[in-house]
Short mmCIF file of the C-alpha atoms (twelve columns), coordinates in Angstrom:
data_MODEL
# 
_entry.id   MODEL 
# 
loop_
_atom_site.group_PDB 
_atom_site.id 
_atom_site.type_symbol 
_atom_site.label_atom_id 
_atom_site.label_alt_id 
_atom_site.label_comp_id 
_atom_site.label_asym_id 
_atom_site.label_seq_id 
_atom_site.Cartn_x 
_atom_site.Cartn_y 
_atom_site.Cartn_z 
_atom_site.pdbx_PDB_model_num 
ATOM 1   C CA . MET A 1   11.191 97.708  18.409 1 
ATOM 2   C CA . ILE A 2   13.742 96.263  20.840 1 
ATOM 3   C CA . ARG A 3   16.202 95.599  18.001 1 
ATOM 4   C CA . ALA A 4   15.758 99.165  16.739 1 
ATOM 5   C CA . GLY A 5   16.401 100.487 20.231 1 
ATOM 6   C CA . ALA A 6   19.558 98.405  20.515 1 
ATOM 7   C CA . LEU A 7   20.875 99.762  17.241 1 
ATOM 8   C CA . LEU A 8   20.094 103.312 18.371 1 
ATOM 9   C CA . LEU A 9   21.876 102.755 21.670 1 
ATOM 10  C CA . LEU A 10  24.970 101.391 19.947 1 
ATOM 11  C CA . ALA A 11  24.990 104.260 17.471 1 
ATOM 12  C CA . LEU A 12  24.742 106.881 20.195 1 
ATOM 13  C CA . LEU A 13  27.359 105.292 22.411 1 
ATOM 14  C CA . ALA A 14  29.751 104.850 19.503 1 
ATOM 15  C CA . GLY A 15  29.196 108.435 18.401 1 
ATOM 16  C CA . CYS A 16  28.666 111.644 20.329 1 
ATOM 17  C CA . ALA A 17  27.138 110.276 23.545 1 
ATOM 18  C CA . THR A 18  30.135 110.784 25.794 1 
ATOM 19  C CA . THR A 19  28.941 113.281 28.396 1 
ATOM 20  C CA . PRO A 20  27.046 111.877 31.407 1 
ATOM 21  C CA . GLU A 21  23.908 113.671 30.205 1 
ATOM 22  C CA . ALA A 22  24.116 112.213 26.694 1 
ATOM 23  C CA . LEU A 23  24.882 108.759 28.057 1 
ATOM 24  C CA . TYR A 24  21.848 108.956 30.324 1 
ATOM 25  C CA . GLU A 25  19.620 110.018 27.424 1 
ATOM 26  C CA . ALA A 26  20.877 107.159 25.253 1 
ATOM 27  C CA . ALA A 27  20.332 104.619 28.027 1 
ATOM 28  C CA . ASP A 28  16.910 106.065 28.817 1 
ATOM 29  C CA . GLU A 29  15.733 105.790 25.238 1 
ATOM 30  C CA . ALA A 30  17.013 102.231 24.927 1 
ATOM 31  C CA . ALA A 31  15.424 101.154 28.225 1 
ATOM 32  C CA . ARG A 32  12.083 102.782 27.430 1 
ATOM 33  C CA . SER A 33  11.956 100.959 24.103 1 
ATOM 34  C CA . ALA A 34  11.982 97.701  26.109 1 
ATOM 35  C CA . GLY A 35  9.217  98.856  28.460 1 
ATOM 36  C CA . MET A 36  11.487 99.914  31.338 1 
ATOM 37  C CA . MET A 37  10.703 103.310 32.833 1 
ATOM 38  C CA . PRO A 38  13.252 105.478 34.679 1 
ATOM 39  C CA . GLN A 39  13.393 105.297 38.455 1 
ATOM 40  C CA . ARG A 40  15.472 107.052 41.082 1 
ATOM 41  C CA . PHE A 41  16.018 105.017 44.230 1 
ATOM 42  C CA . ALA A 42  16.719 106.806 47.502 1 
ATOM 43  C CA . ALA A 43  19.574 104.777 48.996 1 
ATOM 44  C CA . PRO A 44  21.556 107.083 51.294 1 
ATOM 45  C CA . PRO A 45  24.228 108.275 50.848 1 
ATOM 46  C CA . PHE A 46  23.371 107.734 47.180 1 
ATOM 47  C CA . THR A 47  20.466 108.135 44.808 1 
ATOM 48  C CA . LEU A 48  20.676 105.226 42.399 1 
ATOM 49  C CA . ALA A 49  19.494 105.261 38.797 1 
ATOM 50  C CA . GLY A 50  17.465 102.408 37.396 1 
ATOM 51  C CA . TRP A 51  14.836 101.510 34.833 1 
ATOM 52  C CA . LEU A 52  11.906 99.322  35.885 1 
ATOM 53  C CA . ARG A 53  9.296  97.236  34.067 1 
ATOM 54  C CA . PRO A 54  6.871  96.552  36.927 1 
ATOM 55  C CA . GLY A 55  4.896  93.648  35.454 1 
ATOM 56  C CA . THR A 56  2.223  91.804  37.408 1 
ATOM 57  C CA . ALA A 57  3.637  88.368  38.181 1 
ATOM 58  C CA . GLY A 58  6.792  86.415  38.898 1 
ATOM 59  C CA . PRO A 59  10.065 87.373  40.561 1 
ATOM 60  C CA . LEU A 60  11.757 90.669  39.853 1 
ATOM 61  C CA . VAL A 61  14.727 89.955  37.561 1 
ATOM 62  C CA . VAL A 62  17.468 92.493  38.289 1 
ATOM 63  C CA . TYR A 63  20.417 93.274  36.011 1 
ATOM 64  C CA . ILE A 64  23.225 95.101  37.845 1 
ATOM 65  C CA . GLU A 65  25.662 97.152  35.790 1 
ATOM 66  C CA . GLY A 66  29.419 96.721  35.756 1 
ATOM 67  C CA . ASP A 67  32.005 99.227  36.942 1 
ATOM 68  C CA . GLY A 68  31.320 101.488 33.969 1 
ATOM 69  C CA . HIS A 69  33.803 104.124 32.855 1 
ATOM 70  C CA . ALA A 70  35.859 103.836 36.038 1 
ATOM 71  C CA . TRP A 71  39.242 104.569 34.436 1 
ATOM 72  C CA . THR A 72  40.248 107.001 31.692 1 
ATOM 73  C CA . THR A 73  43.623 105.274 31.322 1 
ATOM 74  C CA . PRO A 74  45.104 102.254 33.138 1 
ATOM 75  C CA . THR A 75  46.492 104.624 35.788 1 
ATOM 76  C CA . GLN A 76  44.067 107.578 35.698 1 
ATOM 77  C CA . PRO A 77  40.588 107.265 37.234 1 
ATOM 78  C CA . SER A 78  37.756 108.898 35.348 1 
ATOM 79  C CA . ARG A 79  35.754 111.802 36.713 1 
ATOM 80  C CA . ASP A 80  32.451 110.009 36.155 1 
ATOM 81  C CA . PRO A 81  31.821 106.235 36.086 1 
ATOM 82  C CA . THR A 82  28.697 106.338 33.897 1 
ATOM 83  C CA . PRO A 83  29.164 103.408 31.476 1 
ATOM 84  C CA . HIS A 84  29.928 104.167 27.848 1 
ATOM 85  C CA . ASN A 85  28.975 100.590 26.996 1 
ATOM 86  C CA . PRO A 86  26.209 99.510  29.438 1 
ATOM 87  C CA . VAL A 87  26.374 95.761  28.871 1 
ATOM 88  C CA . ALA A 88  23.927 94.931  31.664 1 
ATOM 89  C CA . LEU A 89  21.362 97.229  30.061 1 
ATOM 90  C CA . ALA A 90  21.842 95.532  26.700 1 
ATOM 91  C CA . LEU A 91  21.279 92.149  28.365 1 
ATOM 92  C CA . ALA A 92  18.238 93.370  30.301 1 
ATOM 93  C CA . ARG A 93  16.573 94.625  27.148 1 
ATOM 94  C CA . LEU A 94  16.633 91.063  25.796 1 
ATOM 95  C CA . ASP A 95  14.975 89.550  28.860 1 
ATOM 96  C CA . PRO A 96  11.248 88.759  28.513 1 
ATOM 97  C CA . ALA A 97  10.594 88.645  32.279 1 
ATOM 98  C CA . PRO A 98  7.362  90.507  33.166 1 
ATOM 99  C CA . ARG A 99  9.062  92.159  36.136 1 
ATOM 100 C CA . LEU A 100 12.453 93.550  35.170 1 
ATOM 101 C CA . LEU A 101 14.907 96.068  36.621 1 
ATOM 102 C CA . TYR A 102 18.141 97.469  35.235 1 
ATOM 103 C CA . LEU A 103 20.045 98.917  38.196 1 
ATOM 104 C CA . ALA A 104 23.053 101.203 37.893 1 
ATOM 105 C CA . ARG A 105 25.878 101.336 40.401 1 
ATOM 106 C CA . PRO A 106 26.438 104.294 42.741 1 
ATOM 107 C CA . CYS A 107 27.569 107.507 41.030 1 
ATOM 108 C CA . GLN A 108 26.564 106.392 37.522 1 
ATOM 109 C CA . TYR A 109 23.995 108.288 35.406 1 
ATOM 110 C CA . GLY A 110 24.090 111.610 37.247 1 
ATOM 111 C CA . GLY A 111 25.247 110.511 40.669 1 
ATOM 112 C CA . VAL A 112 28.522 112.407 40.553 1 
ATOM 113 C CA . ALA A 113 26.671 115.692 40.069 1 
ATOM 114 C CA . GLY A 114 23.963 114.903 42.618 1 
ATOM 115 C CA . ASP A 115 25.533 112.924 45.464 1 
ATOM 116 C CA . ALA A 116 28.181 114.443 47.729 1 
ATOM 117 C CA . ALA A 117 29.325 110.928 48.637 1 
ATOM 118 C CA . CYS A 118 30.493 110.308 45.059 1 
ATOM 119 C CA . THR A 119 34.258 110.432 45.232 1 
ATOM 120 C CA . VAL A 120 36.780 108.553 43.092 1 
ATOM 121 C CA . PRO A 121 37.308 105.650 45.553 1 
ATOM 122 C CA . LEU A 122 33.627 104.708 45.083 1 
ATOM 123 C CA . TRP A 123 34.388 103.495 41.543 1 
ATOM 124 C CA . THR A 124 37.993 102.385 42.143 1 
ATOM 125 C CA . SER A 125 39.263 100.886 45.419 1 
ATOM 126 C CA . ARG A 126 35.929 101.030 47.305 1 
ATOM 127 C CA . ARG A 127 33.681 99.954  44.440 1 
ATOM 128 C CA . PHE A 128 32.463 96.985  46.546 1 
ATOM 129 C CA . ALA A 129 32.458 98.774  49.910 1 
ATOM 130 C CA . PRO A 130 29.812 97.962  52.557 1 
ATOM 131 C CA . GLU A 131 27.979 101.234 51.903 1 
ATOM 132 C CA . VAL A 132 27.768 100.356 48.203 1 
ATOM 133 C CA . VAL A 133 26.240 96.938  48.897 1 
ATOM 134 C CA . ASP A 134 23.865 98.425  51.476 1 
ATOM 135 C CA . ALA A 135 22.705 101.113 49.052 1 
ATOM 136 C CA . LEU A 136 22.008 98.596  46.301 1 
ATOM 137 C CA . GLY A 137 20.089 96.508  48.816 1 
ATOM 138 C CA . ARG A 138 17.872 99.458  49.713 1 
ATOM 139 C CA . ALA A 139 17.217 100.059 46.015 1 
ATOM 140 C CA . LEU A 140 16.132 96.430  45.631 1 
ATOM 141 C CA . ASP A 141 13.741 96.820  48.563 1 
ATOM 142 C CA . GLU A 142 12.203 99.915  46.984 1 
ATOM 143 C CA . ALA A 143 11.915 98.240  43.586 1 
ATOM 144 C CA . GLU A 144 10.149 95.246  45.123 1 
ATOM 145 C CA . ARG A 145 7.619  97.544  46.779 1 
ATOM 146 C CA . ALA A 146 7.105  99.454  43.537 1 
ATOM 147 C CA . CYS A 147 6.146  96.359  41.558 1 
ATOM 148 C CA . GLY A 148 4.654  94.177  44.286 1 
ATOM 149 C CA . ALA A 149 7.346  91.486  44.016 1 
ATOM 150 C CA . ASP A 150 8.680  89.519  46.957 1 
ATOM 151 C CA . ARG A 151 11.315 87.391  45.186 1 
ATOM 152 C CA . LEU A 152 14.428 88.356  43.233 1 
ATOM 153 C CA . LEU A 153 16.677 86.858  40.582 1 
ATOM 154 C CA . LEU A 154 19.993 88.712  40.338 1 
ATOM 155 C CA . VAL A 155 22.133 89.001  37.200 1 
ATOM 156 C CA . GLY A 156 25.399 90.934  37.400 1 
ATOM 157 C CA . TYR A 157 27.887 91.863  34.684 1 
ATOM 158 C CA . SER A 158 31.575 92.188  35.635 1 
ATOM 159 C CA . GLY A 159 31.750 94.227  38.873 1 
ATOM 160 C CA . GLY A 160 27.971 94.087  38.977 1 
ATOM 161 C CA . GLY A 161 28.341 90.340  39.441 1 
ATOM 162 C CA . VAL A 162 30.465 90.914  42.539 1 
ATOM 163 C CA . VAL A 163 27.803 93.045  44.213 1 
ATOM 164 C CA . ALA A 164 25.095 90.612  43.045 1 
ATOM 165 C CA . ALA A 165 26.918 87.789  44.857 1 
ATOM 166 C CA . LEU A 166 27.375 89.926  47.967 1 
ATOM 167 C CA . LEU A 167 23.681 90.825  47.937 1 
ATOM 168 C CA . ALA A 168 22.595 87.222  47.408 1 
ATOM 169 C CA . ALA A 169 24.663 86.159  50.420 1 
ATOM 170 C CA . ARG A 170 22.905 88.729  52.614 1 
ATOM 171 C CA . ARG A 171 19.267 88.480  51.537 1 
ATOM 172 C CA . THR A 172 16.553 85.890  52.077 1 
ATOM 173 C CA . ASP A 173 14.458 86.831  49.028 1 
ATOM 174 C CA . VAL A 174 16.887 85.804  46.255 1 
ATOM 175 C CA . ASP A 175 15.833 82.754  44.226 1 
ATOM 176 C CA . GLY A 176 18.748 82.710  41.798 1 
ATOM 177 C CA . LEU A 177 22.091 84.301  40.920 1 
ATOM 178 C CA . VAL A 178 23.876 84.651  37.581 1 
ATOM 179 C CA . THR A 179 27.192 86.427  37.121 1 
ATOM 180 C CA . LEU A 180 28.916 87.226  33.855 1 
ATOM 181 C CA . VAL A 181 32.732 87.687  33.731 1 
ATOM 182 C CA . ALA A 182 32.754 88.804  37.372 1 
ATOM 183 C CA . PRO A 183 35.930 88.947  39.538 1 
ATOM 184 C CA . LEU A 184 34.248 87.036  42.365 1 
ATOM 185 C CA . ASP A 185 37.562 86.147  44.021 1 
ATOM 186 C CA . LEU A 186 39.100 89.594  44.405 1 
ATOM 187 C CA . ALA A 187 42.336 88.368  45.968 1 
ATOM 188 C CA . ALA A 188 42.927 85.920  43.117 1 
ATOM 189 C CA . TRP A 189 41.961 88.576  40.588 1 
ATOM 190 C CA . VAL A 190 44.306 91.334  41.790 1 
ATOM 191 C CA . LYS A 191 47.130 88.790  42.054 1 
ATOM 192 C CA . ALA A 192 46.532 87.499  38.528 1 
ATOM 193 C CA . GLN A 193 46.354 91.015  37.111 1 
ATOM 194 C CA . GLY A 194 49.153 92.527  39.196 1 
ATOM 195 C CA . LEU A 195 46.797 95.100  40.692 1 
ATOM 196 C CA . THR A 196 46.785 96.915  44.004 1 
ATOM 197 C CA . PRO A 197 44.350 95.224  46.421 1 
ATOM 198 C CA . LEU A 198 40.954 96.966  46.623 1 
ATOM 199 C CA . ALA A 199 41.240 98.358  50.145 1 
ATOM 200 C CA . GLY A 200 37.797 98.901  51.646 1 
ATOM 201 C CA . SER A 201 36.000 96.531  49.265 1 
ATOM 202 C CA . LEU A 202 34.215 93.325  50.253 1 
ATOM 203 C CA . ASP A 203 35.451 90.122  48.612 1 
ATOM 204 C CA . PRO A 204 32.792 87.429  48.012 1 
ATOM 205 C CA . ALA A 205 35.370 84.617  48.053 1 
ATOM 206 C CA . ALA A 206 36.968 85.881  51.269 1 
ATOM 207 C CA . GLU A 207 33.561 86.100  52.916 1 
ATOM 208 C CA . VAL A 208 32.746 82.528  51.926 1 
ATOM 209 C CA . GLU A 209 36.143 81.392  53.219 1 
ATOM 210 C CA . ALA A 210 35.631 83.155  56.559 1 
ATOM 211 C CA . LYS A 211 31.922 82.571  57.151 1 
ATOM 212 C CA . GLY A 212 31.115 79.500  55.085 1 
ATOM 213 C CA . ALA A 213 28.961 79.472  51.981 1 
ATOM 214 C CA . GLY A 214 25.840 80.311  53.985 1 
ATOM 215 C CA . ARG A 215 22.869 81.240  51.813 1 
ATOM 216 C CA . LEU A 216 24.962 80.832  48.672 1 
ATOM 217 C CA . ALA A 217 25.501 77.123  49.323 1 
ATOM 218 C CA . GLY A 218 22.042 76.003  48.244 1 
ATOM 219 C CA . LEU A 219 21.158 78.890  45.970 1 
ATOM 220 C CA . PRO A 220 20.474 78.091  42.297 1 
ATOM 221 C CA . GLN A 221 23.257 79.910  40.499 1 
ATOM 222 C CA . SER A 222 25.573 79.882  37.513 1 
ATOM 223 C CA . HIS A 223 28.715 81.845  36.709 1 
ATOM 224 C CA . ILE A 224 29.823 82.641  33.168 1 
ATOM 225 C CA . ALA A 225 33.401 83.273  32.046 1 
ATOM 226 C CA . GLY A 226 34.933 84.183  28.714 1 
ATOM 227 C CA . GLY A 227 37.462 81.778  27.246 1 
ATOM 228 C CA . LYS A 228 39.614 84.695  26.024 1 
ATOM 229 C CA . ASP A 229 38.877 87.080  28.895 1 
ATOM 230 C CA . ARG A 230 42.140 88.760  29.863 1 
ATOM 231 C CA . VAL A 231 40.432 91.096  32.354 1 
ATOM 232 C CA . VAL A 232 38.772 88.397  34.483 1 
ATOM 233 C CA . PRO A 233 40.357 85.069  33.502 1 
ATOM 234 C CA . PRO A 234 38.179 81.947  33.860 1 
ATOM 235 C CA . GLU A 235 40.321 80.641  36.726 1 
ATOM 236 C CA . VAL A 236 39.249 83.612  38.859 1 
ATOM 237 C CA . VAL A 237 35.594 82.720  38.332 1 
ATOM 238 C CA . ARG A 238 36.297 79.041  38.981 1 
ATOM 239 C CA . ALA A 239 38.086 79.850  42.243 1 
ATOM 240 C CA . PHE A 240 34.910 81.353  43.661 1 
ATOM 241 C CA . ALA A 241 32.497 78.829  42.166 1 
ATOM 242 C CA . ALA A 242 34.436 75.942  43.681 1 
ATOM 243 C CA . ARG A 243 33.896 77.426  47.142 1 
ATOM 244 C CA . VAL A 244 30.106 77.376  46.796 1 
ATOM 245 C CA . GLY A 245 29.763 74.291  44.615 1 
ATOM 246 C CA . ALA A 246 28.387 76.240  41.649 1 
ATOM 247 C CA . PRO A 247 28.754 75.520  37.924 1 
ATOM 248 C CA . VAL A 248 30.901 77.666  35.645 1 
ATOM 249 C CA . ARG A 249 30.107 78.063  31.965 1 
ATOM 250 C CA . VAL A 250 33.180 79.105  29.948 1 
ATOM 251 C CA . VAL A 251 32.239 80.535  26.554 1 
ATOM 252 C CA . PRO A 252 35.023 79.743  24.065 1 
ATOM 253 C CA . GLY A 253 36.567 82.676  22.241 1 
ATOM 254 C CA . MET A 254 34.770 85.375  24.267 1 
ATOM 255 C CA . ALA A 255 36.636 88.366  25.669 1 
ATOM 256 C CA . HIS A 256 35.545 90.425  28.666 1 
ATOM 257 C CA . ASP A 257 34.007 93.086  26.443 1 
ATOM 258 C CA . GLY A 258 32.865 90.702  23.722 1 
ATOM 259 C CA . ASP A 259 29.409 90.757  22.174 1 
ATOM 260 C CA . TRP A 260 27.618 89.147  25.106 1 
ATOM 261 C CA . PRO A 261 24.186 90.517  24.073 1 
ATOM 262 C CA . ALA A 262 24.381 88.510  20.846 1 
ATOM 263 C CA . LEU A 263 24.747 85.324  22.896 1 
ATOM 264 C CA . TRP A 264 22.444 86.228  25.749 1 
ATOM 265 C CA . PRO A 265 19.097 84.794  24.539 1 
ATOM 266 C CA . ALA A 266 20.691 81.370  24.004 1 
ATOM 267 C CA . LEU A 267 22.695 81.569  27.238 1 
ATOM 268 C CA . ARG A 268 19.622 82.586  29.219 1 
ATOM 269 C CA . ALA A 269 17.663 79.650  27.807 1 
ATOM 270 C CA . GLU A 270 20.527 77.316  28.718 1 
ATOM 271 C CA . LEU A 271 20.838 78.729  32.235 1 
ATOM 272 C CA . ALA A 272 17.098 78.328  32.851 1 
ATOM 273 C CA . ALA A 273 17.712 74.633  33.548 1 
ATOM 274 C CA . ALA A 274 19.573 75.596  36.743 1 
ATOM 275 C CA . VAL A 275 18.365 79.118  37.550 1 
ATOM 276 C CA . PRO A 276 14.624 79.915  37.756 1 
ATOM 277 C CA . PHE A 277 14.342 82.550  35.027 1 
ATOM 278 C CA . PRO A 278 10.705 83.447  34.260 1 
ATOM 279 C CA . ARG A 279 9.611  82.055  30.918 1 
# 
C-alpha cells in the first residue's frame, strides 16, 4: 500500500499537480496511505500543515520539509512555496515509527492563501527567521499533546534540517537529530554558492560559534551529505558538524535532489546505531 501511494504521489507531482490545491491533495493522499492523518497546527502568525500518525508508544519522529518551491527561477521567487517534490514526506512514509509526524514549513500547503504573515521573505531571506523557528516549535508542542508523546526525534531535509538543528538547540525534549543535505553553516553556504546573505535568518553554525554547542554537544545526531551535491556541498555540512563533534555521512554519487527515498530504509537502519530511531 505504501509503495502504491509513493507511485501515485510521484505520478501526480510529475503530471498535473502544480497548483497549491493539487499539491496538497497529492500529499494528503500519499500521507494517508501511510497512516498519517492531516493536521493543522495553530502557530501564530502561521497555521502549519502536517500529517500525524499518533501511535501509542515511543518518541514522536518528526520529518521537517525543505524550502519547497521557493524560487521559480534562480532570480525570481515563487508566489507559493508548497513543495512540488516533498522529499521529507517521501522519507516519512518509509519510517515504521509508531508515532510519526510530517511537518510542513510556514506558508506551504495553503498557508499563502490563509496566513497574512506569508510574504516572500518567509521562503527566501527570512526562511530561518526567529518567528519561523518559534512557530515550528509550537507545532511540535501541539503534536506531542495530540499523541501523548514527551520525546522527539527530528529529521530535516535541506532547509528543514536547518530548522531541525535550531529547534534541537532550543528544546529539552529532543533525543536525536538527523539532517539530510542541510546548509547548516549558512555563512559558509552563501559564500560557497555566491549568494546574498540571508538577512533575518538564524544560522546554526553562527549560534554554536557564539554560544557554544550547548544542548547539541551531547545530542545523538548524524548529518548526511551528497557526494555530488552542488547545492549544499559536503564541506558546508562538515563545517557545522565539526563544531558540535557530530559524524557526517557522505553518500557517494548523490546529488541534492537525488533519489534519497530509495536509500532511506538502509540509511535509517545504519543511523540507528547512533540515533535512537524506534525499531
